[in-house]
C-alpha positions in Angstrom: 135.1 163.5 208.4 136.2 160.3 208.8 133.3 158.7 210.1 134.6 154.8 211.0 132.1 153.7 214.1 133.8 151.4 217.0 136.8 150.8 215.9 139.3 153.7 217.2 143.1 153.0 217.7 147.0 153.9 217.5 148.9 153.2 214.2 150.8 151.0 216.9 148.6 148.6 218.0 149.9 145.0 218.4 146.9 143.5 216.7 148.2 144.7 213.5 151.4 142.8 212.1 153.8 143.1 208.8 152.4 146.4 208.0 154.4 147.8 205.0 154.0 151.2 203.2 155.3 151.7 199.4 155.9 154.6 198.0 156.4 155.7 194.3 157.3 159.5 193.7 155.5 160.7 190.4 157.5 162.1 187.6 154.2 163.3 185.7 154.2 166.7 187.6 156.9 169.5 188.2 155.2 169.4 191.2 156.7 166.9 193.6 153.6 164.3 194.8 154.6 161.1 196.8 152.1 157.9 196.3 151.5 155.9 199.4 150.0 152.5 200.0 150.3 150.8 203.4 149.6 147.2 203.3 148.1 144.7 206.0 148.8 141.3 206.0 147.0 138.7 207.9 147.8 136.7 210.9 149.6 133.3 210.7 150.0 134.6 207.2 150.2 131.3 204.5 152.4 131.7 202.0 151.5 128.9 200.0 147.6 130.3 200.1 146.6 132.4 197.5 144.5 135.6 199.2 141.8 137.6 198.4 143.0 141.3 198.5 141.1 144.3 200.1 142.0 147.7 198.6 140.5 150.3 200.5 140.0 154.0 199.9 139.2 156.3 202.7 137.1 159.1 203.2 138.0 162.7 202.3 140.2 163.5 205.3 141.5 160.2 205.7 144.7 158.5 204.6 145.9 155.1 203.8 146.5 154.3 207.4 142.5 153.5 207.7 143.3 149.9 206.3 144.4 149.2 209.7 141.1 149.8 211.4 139.2 148.4 208.6 141.2 145.0 208.4 140.6 144.5 212.3 136.7 145.1 211.6 136.5 143.0 208.5 139.0 139.9 209.6 142.5 139.7 210.1 143.0 136.5 208.6 141.2 136.1 205.8 142.5 138.4 203.7 145.3 140.9 202.6 143.9 144.4 202.5 146.0 147.6 201.3 144.9 151.3 201.7 145.5 153.5 199.2 146.1 157.1 199.8 143.9 159.8 198.1 145.9 162.0 195.2 144.8 165.3 197.1 146.9 166.5 200.2 145.2 168.5 202.6 147.5 171.5 203.6 148.6 171.4 206.6 147.6 168.1 208.0 148.4 164.5 207.6 144.7 164.1 205.4 144.1 163.3 201.8 141.5 163.8 199.6 139.8 162.5 196.2 139.9 164.4 193.1 136.8 163.0 190.6 137.7 165.0 187.9 139.0 163.0 184.3 142.6 163.5 185.3 141.9 162.7 189.0 139.7 159.3 187.8 142.9 158.4 186.2 145.4 159.6 188.9 143.0 157.5 191.1 143.1 154.5 188.9 146.6 154.3 188.4 147.2 154.5 192.4 144.9 151.5 193.0 147.1 149.1 190.7 150.3 150.6 191.8 148.5 149.4 195.4 147.7 145.9 193.6 150.9 144.8 191.8 153.2 146.1 195.5 150.8 143.8 197.5 151.0 141.3 194.9 154.9 141.3 195.1 154.8 140.9 198.7 152.0 138.2 199.4 150.4 135.5 197.0 147.5 137.0 196.3 144.0 135.7 193.9 144.3 137.6 191.0 140.6 136.7 190.7 139.9 137.7 194.1 140.7 141.2 194.1 137.8 143.6 195.9 137.9 147.2 195.8 136.1 149.0 198.6 135.6 152.4 200.5 134.0 154.9 202.4 132.4 157.8 201.6 133.7 159.9 199.0 136.4 156.9 198.9 133.3 154.7 198.0 132.2 156.6 195.2 135.7 156.5 193.7 136.0 153.0 194.5 132.3 152.9 192.3 133.5 154.5 189.8 137.1 152.9 189.1 134.9 149.5 189.5 132.4 150.0 187.0 135.5 151.7 184.8 137.5 148.5 184.6 135.4 145.8 185.9 137.5 143.1 184.8 139.9 143.7 187.6 138.2 143.5 190.4 136.2 140.6 191.6 133.9 143.0 193.4 133.6 146.6 195.0 131.9 147.9 198.5 130.6 150.9 199.2 129.7 152.3 202.5 127.8 155.2 202.0 127.7 156.1 198.6 126.2 154.8 195.3 126.7 154.9 191.9 129.1 157.7 190.5 127.5 160.5 188.7 129.0 162.3 185.2 131.9 161.2 182.9 130.2 158.4 181.9 130.4 155.4 184.2 128.6 152.7 182.6 130.6 152.9 179.2 131.7 149.6 180.0 128.0 148.4 180.3 128.8 145.0 179.2 131.9 143.6 181.5 130.0 146.1 184.3 126.8 143.4 184.0 129.5 140.8 185.8 130.8 143.0 188.3 129.2 142.0 192.0 128.4 145.2 194.1 127.5 145.4 197.6 125.9 149.0 199.1 125.8 149.7 202.3 123.9 152.6 203.6 122.3 154.6 206.7 118.4 155.0 206.4 119.7 158.4 208.0 122.3 159.1 205.4 122.1 163.1 203.9 124.9 161.9 201.8 122.9 159.3 200.4 119.2 159.9 200.5 116.3 157.4 200.2 115.6 159.3 196.7 119.2 158.5 195.1 118.7 154.9 196.6 115.1 154.4 194.4 116.7 156.2 191.7 120.0 153.9 191.6 117.8 151.1 191.7 115.8 152.1 188.7 119.3 152.3 186.9 120.3 148.9 188.3 117.4 146.8 187.2 117.7 149.0 183.4 120.8 148.2 183.4 120.9 144.6 184.6 123.4 145.1 186.9 124.3 142.9 190.2 124.1 145.1 193.3 123.5 143.8 196.9 121.6 146.9 198.9 121.6 146.9 202.3 120.2 149.4 204.2 121.1 150.2 208.3 119.4 152.1 210.9 122.3 155.3 210.6 123.3 158.0 209.4 126.6 158.7 207.2 128.7 156.5 209.3 130.6 153.0 208.6 129.6 150.6 211.2 130.6 147.7 212.9 127.5 145.6 211.7 128.7 146.8 207.7 132.0 145.6 208.0 130.8 141.7 209.2 128.6 142.0 206.6 131.2 143.4 204.2 133.2 139.8 205.1 130.2 137.4 205.1 129.3 138.6 201.5 133.4 138.5 200.1 133.4 135.0 201.6 130.1 134.1 200.1 131.5 135.5 196.6 134.8 133.9 197.1 133.2 130.6 197.7 130.2 129.5 195.3 129.7 133.1 194.0 125.8 132.9 195.6 125.7 136.6 195.4 125.8 136.9 192.1 122.3 137.0 191.9 120.6 140.4 190.3 119.6 143.9 192.8 118.4 142.4 196.0 117.4 145.2 198.9 117.6 144.5 202.1 117.2 146.2 205.8 118.6 145.6 209.1 116.5 146.3 212.4 117.0 147.8 214.9 117.1 144.6 216.7 119.6 143.1 213.9 121.7 146.2 214.7 122.0 145.3 218.4 
């Protein structure tokens, strides 16, 4: 289920301007499939400024249009955003899912690269400030793709998922140690329980990865507070790299939540 809280809106909201959908027809399969990306431009776009790019991977059951909600929560001025559609279409719906098989990972990587190129053709993008992010299953895929090709991204943000398992996600460990990662998760999460968090932290320390971990008083949802913290974290990375310290853990209290 798509669980992004406090940001329900229609596709036609007047706050989201200059959106484009880029479609590419795949010729690698006998079955016709369309890979679609939805781009959100910042308000008052300045063509002479190189913007950071947020590449968003939706939860299973969502679509590339989730990026509209995401940018409203993060910032409508500081970034260009692009939502990437999952490779698996849910029959009889407008929803899509991710595939973490070897072939599915490769296809998702191709979709992400194509979306980055589409955004860069249309807008002035800072190539070293591209942030891959996602929620739920999309977050798991985002972490995997970023660890597979860490040189392509300024950082990766996971909401509600930890480090990927299987298919050797740390095979590029030397490059991965330079990748900045932010993980936001709910204290009551069933998808990413405390035991998994502790296991990930042990792996992070052993591997020497740069992970910033934040816990929130919620379950398996992406909250407004998570998006605010993601914005602050990206700005910190962009402006001074202060978030590049080794692993750190923060717990957000109920008072901070409110």
